[in-house]
C-alpha positions as CSV (number, residue, x, y, z in Angstrom):
1,X,0.9,12.3,8.5
2,X,-2.3,11.1,6.8
3,X,-4.9,9.6,9.2
4,X,-8.5,8.6,8.9
5,X,-9.7,9.5,12.4
6,X,-12.9,11.0,11.2
7,X,-14.1,8.0,9.1
8,X,-16.0,5.0,10.0
9,X,-13.3,2.5,11.0
10,X,-15.9,-0.3,11.0
11,X,-15.0,-0.7,7.3
12,X,-12.3,-3.3,7.5
13,X,-10.4,-2.0,4.5
14,X,-10.3,1.6,5.8
15,X,-9.4,0.2,9.3
16,X,-6.5,-1.7,7.8
17,X,-5.3,1.3,5.8
18,X,-5.4,3.4,9.0
19,X,-3.3,0.8,10.9
20,X,-0.8,0.5,8.0
21,X,-0.4,4.3,7.8
22,X,0.2,4.5,11.5
23,X,2.9,1.8,11.3
24,X,4.4,3.6,8.3
25,X,4.5,6.9,10.2
26,X,6.1,5.1,13.2
27,X,8.7,3.5,10.9
28,X,9.6,6.8,9.2
29,X,9.7,8.6,12.6
30,X,12.3,6.1,13.9
31,X,14.5,6.6,10.8
32,X,13.4,3.9,8.4
33,X,13.6,5.3,4.9
34,X,10.2,5.4,3.1
35,X,11.5,3.3,0.2
36,X,12.4,0.5,2.8
37,X,8.9,0.8,4.3
38,X,7.4,0.5,0.7
39,X,9.5,-2.6,-0.1
40,X,8.6,-4.2,3.2
41,X,4.9,-3.4,2.6
42,X,4.9,-4.9,-0.9
43,X,6.8,-8.0,0.2
44,X,4.3,-8.5,3.1
45,X,1.3,-7.9,0.9
46,X,2.5,-10.2,-1.9
47,X,3.4,-13.0,0.3
48,X,0.1,-12.9,2.1
49,X,-1.8,-12.7,-1.1
50,X,0.1,-15.7,-2.5
51,X,-0.7,-17.6,0.7
52,X,-4.4,-16.7,0.5
53,X,-5.1,-16.8,-3.3
54,X,-2.2,-18.7,-4.8
55,X,0.6,-17.6,-7.2
56,X,-1.5,-17.5,-10.4
57,X,-4.0,-15.1,-8.9
58,X,-1.2,-12.8,-7.7
59,X,0.5,-13.0,-11.1
60,X,-2.7,-11.9,-12.7
61,X,-3.1,-9.0,-10.2
62,X,0.5,-7.8,-10.6
63,X,0.3,-7.8,-14.4
64,X,-2.5,-5.4,-14.2
65,X,-0.6,-3.0,-12.1
66,X,1.6,-1.7,-14.9
67,X,-1.3,-0.1,-16.8
68,X,-2.6,1.4,-13.5
69,X,0.8,3.0,-12.7
70,X,1.2,4.4,-16.2
71,X,-2.3,5.9,-16.0
72,X,-1.4,7.7,-12.8
73,X,-3.7,5.8,-10.5
74,X,-1.0,5.8,-7.7
75,X,0.4,9.2,-8.4
76,X,-0.8,11.6,-5.6
77,X,0.8,14.7,-7.0
78,X,1.6,15.4,-10.6
79,X,4.2,17.8,-12.0
80,X,3.4,19.6,-15.1
81,X,6.3,19.4,-17.6
């Protein structure tokens, strides 16, 4: 379980991340598969972003994700092949 108890939670982004990680842990602890948590988190994030910024801005954001995924930005552990 990854938590940010020792950081300054006055930072709204870090506070939000801490809350999401706590909810994620609770979901997994109650038997929700991590992939279902991930899909729910993505759906929630995208629908909120569309409501706040509009569809075009979210399309622009998501188009940029492919390169970031390929470059390993979201890979926490890499396997050497």
